[in-house]
C-alpha positions in Angstrom: 14.3 5.8 -8.9 12.6 9.1 -10.1 9.8 11.2 -8.3 5.8 10.6 -8.3 4.4 9.8 -11.2 7.3 7.8 -12.2 7.4 5.9 -9.2 3.7 5.2 -9.4 4.4 3.8 -13.2 7.0 1.7 -11.7 4.9 0.2 -9.4 1.6 -0.2 -11.7 3.9 -2.2 -14.1 5.5 -4.3 -11.5 1.8 -5.1 -10.1 0.8 -5.8 -13.6 3.6 -8.3 -14.1 2.5 -9.9 -10.1 -0.9 -10.3 -11.1 -0.2 -11.7 -14.8 3.6 -12.4 -15.7 3.9 -9.5 -18.3 3.6 -5.8 -17.8 1.5 -5.6 -20.5 -1.1 -5.1 -21.3 -1.3 -2.9 -18.1 -3.4 -3.9 -15.4 -2.9 -1.5 -13.1 -1.9 2.3 -13.5 -1.5 5.8 -11.3 -4.5 7.2 -9.9 -5.8 10.3 -12.0 -4.4 13.3 -9.4 -2.8 10.8 -7.2 -6.0 10.0 -5.6 -7.0 13.4 -5.5 -10.0 12.7 -6.8 -11.7 11.2 -3.1 -11.2 14.8 -2.0 -13.5 15.9 -4.8 -16.7 14.5 -3.6 -18.3 11.6 -1.4 -19.0 9.9 -4.4 -15.5 9.2 -5.2 -13.7 8.0 -2.2 -13.9 4.6 -3.4 -11.2 6.4 -6.0 -8.7 6.1 -2.8 -4.5 5.9 -3.4 -2.3 6.1 -5.8 -2.9 3.1 -8.0 -5.8 2.3 -9.6 -7.4 -1.4 -12.1 -7.9 -1.2 -15.7 -9.6 -4.1 -15.9 -11.9 -6.7 -14.1 -9.2 -9.2 -13.4 -6.8 -6.5 -11.2 -9.9 -4.8 -9.6 -9.4 -7.4 -6.4 -6.2 -6.0 -5.4 -7.6 -2.1 -5.3 -11.3 -3.2 -4.4 -9.3 -4.7 -1.0 -6.7 -1.9 -0.6 -5.8 1.6 -0.9 -2.2 2.0 -2.2 -0.5 5.1 -1.0 3.3 5.4 -2.8 5.7 7.9 -1.4 9.1 8.5 -2.9 12.4 10.4 -1.9 12.4 12.5 1.4 15.9 12.0 1.8 15.8 13.0 5.4 13.2 10.6 6.0 14.5 8.3 8.8 13.5 6.0 11.0 15.4 7.5 13.6 12.8 10.6 13.7 10.6 8.2 15.5 12.9 8.7 18.6 13.6 12.2 18.0 10.6 13.7 19.2 10.3 15.9 16.3 7.0 17.4 15.1 6.9 16.0 11.9 7.9 12.3 11.2 7.5 11.8 7.7 6.7 7.9 8.0 3.8 8.8 10.5 2.5 11.2 8.1 2.2 8.8 5.1 1.0 6.3 7.5 -1.8 8.4 8.5 -2.6 9.3 5.3 -2.7 6.3 3.9 -4.7 4.9 6.8 -7.5 7.6 6.5 -7.7 7.6 2.7 -8.2 3.5 3.5 -10.9 4.0 6.1 -12.5 6.3 4.2 -12.8 4.0 1.3 -13.6 1.0 3.3 -10.3 -0.8 2.4 -7.0 -2.4 4.0 -4.3 0.2 3.7 -1.3 -0.7 2.3 2.2 1.8 2.1 4.8 1.4 -0.3 7.8 3.9 0.2 11.0 4.0 -1.4 13.9 6.5 0.0 16.6 7.0 -3.0 19.3 4.6 -3.1 17.4 2.1 -0.8 15.0 -1.0 -1.1 11.2 -0.2 -1.2 9.3 -1.3 1.4 5.7 -2.4 1.9 3.6 -1.2 5.2 0.7 -2.9 5.8 -1.4 -2.9 9.2 -1.9 -5.9 11.7 -5.4 -6.8 10.7 -3.9 -7.5 7.3 -1.0 -8.8 8.3 -2.8 -11.4 10.5 -4.6 -12.4 7.6 -2.0 -13.0 5.0 1.3 -14.1 8.3 1.6 -17.4 7.2 2.7 -16.5 4.0 5.0 -14.1 5.0 6.1 -15.0 8.7 9.4 -16.0 7.6 10.2 -12.6 5.9 11.8 -10.0 8.0 9.5 -7.0 9.4 9.8 -3.9 11.2 6.7 -2.9 13.1 6.0 1.1 14.4 3.7 1.1 17.1 2.8 5.0 17.3 2.8 6.9 20.6 -0.4 8.5 20.5 -2.5 5.2 19.7 -4.6 6.9 17.4 -3.3 4.9 14.5 -3.2 1.1 13.6 0.6 -0.4 14.3 2.6 -0.1 10.8 4.6 -3.1 9.7 6.9 -3.1 7.2 8.4 -5.9 4.7 10.6 -5.7 1.8 8.6 -4.9 -1.4 10.1 -7.6 -3.4 9.8 -10.2 -0.9 6.6 -9.7 0.0 5.2 -9.7 -3.3 7.0 -12.7 -4.1 5.8 -14.6 -1.4 1.9 -13.1 -1.5 0.2 -14.3 -4.6 -3.1 -13.0 -6.5 -4.6 -16.4 -4.9 -3.6 -15.5 -1.6 -5.0 -12.0 -1.3 -8.3 -13.1 -2.9 -8.8 -16.0 -0.6 -7.2 -14.7 2.8 -9.6 -11.3 2.0 -12.7 -13.7 1.0 -12.6 -11.6 -2.2 -15.5 -12.7 -5.0 -17.2 -14.4 -2.3 -20.4 -13.4 -0.1 -18.8 -10.3 1.7 -15.1 -9.1 1.3 -14.5 -8.6 5.4 -11.6 -6.5 4.7 
């Protein structure tokens, strides 16, 4: 998988197919500036993450989640967590994802793809608890960071996750389209 913008296009097409059964017409696409717009002014905080919806039908996902994408980083390893190194990339990815989501009043979702590995999706425990019934049988990996400043990150295989979590489940579990989101 290529870096950056190619990965963003791949995920946008995947999510479009997840929503409608077809990649086209596109329902999601790359965020202009890969989420950088949110840092321009306070008026743009809802433009968080790397993926945006293009249609009203697709809006629920990006209204609920700030979706941060990371690809590559060949030296990144889960073993870094135990090495007491200064820069644990996965923690840095999660901090960025969680911080941007908080600013936009959304739930964080991190999608990571290391070269030659399966894509994974990371969510926080609040999200996991809302949808646990649908993903409880899937293998997962949790990371609780030592400083407890950031919420626990729970990873699932990307395709397994989206094969088990349908758009209807997301809308229902996050009360989307009802009186209030309760994200």
